[in-house]
N, C-alpha and C positions, 0 to 999 in steps of 0.2 A: 536909458543911456546910463552906463556906469560912469561914476566919477572917481578919479584918482587923486588921492590927497597924500601929502607928506607931512609928518610931524616935525615941527620946528620949535615947539614950546620949551624944550630943554635939550641940552646936548647929550644928556645921559637918559637912555630909555632901554627898557628890556627888548631883547631880540624878537620876542613874540608875546603879544598880550591881546586880550579881547575887551572890547568896550561894549557893554549891553546897552542898547537903545530901545526906544518904544517899538520900532518897526523891524529892526534887524540887529543881530550881533555882528559887530564889525571886528574882523580879524586884522590886526596890525602886525605886519612882518617886516622887520628892518626898517621901521618908520614909515612904511607905505601901506595905506588902506585903500580898498576898492569898495565903494558903496553903490547901491542901486537907487536909493530914494533921495530926492532933493532935500527933504526935511532932515535926514540924517547928515547930508553934506552940510547944511547950514549949522547944525549942532556941532559938528567936528571943527568947522571953521572958528567957532567961538571958544573951542578948547585947545587951540594951539596948532592946528593943522592949516596948511595952505594947499590950494588947488593947483594940480599940476595939468598943464594943458599941452597936448601934443600939437605942435605947430606943423601945419601942412602947407606945402608950396602951392600956390595957385598959378596954373599955367594958362596963358591966353593963347588959344589955338590960332587965332587969326594972325597974331604976331609971329608964331612959329612958322606958319605956312609962308608968310611974306619973306622971312629970313631965308627959308629954304629956296624960294624962288630966286632970290638975289644971288645965292651960292650956286645955283644951277641944279639943285636936287629936285627930283620929281616926288611930290608928297602924295600922289595918288596911289592907290593900292591895285596891284595887278593880280588877277586870278590865275592860279596855276592850273596846268592840265593834270587830269587824273589818269592813271594808268589803269587799264581794264584787262582782264585775263581772257 
């Protein structure tokens, strides 16, 4: 699982730089680094990076179905007919 980190150690940083680590060479572009290994992530966290987490919305399907029933919508899927030649 790749980790996405942002450099916040200093407000001035080069547009592109490379950090050599034991497992991989980390390319930092515009303050953003993407690493594969957790060991590398931990090292970058100590050097002034912060972890960027993509927040995903969790949808409760049972709640959505109940709301659709209250609104009068049908939540079941209907199979369409196929045209044959």
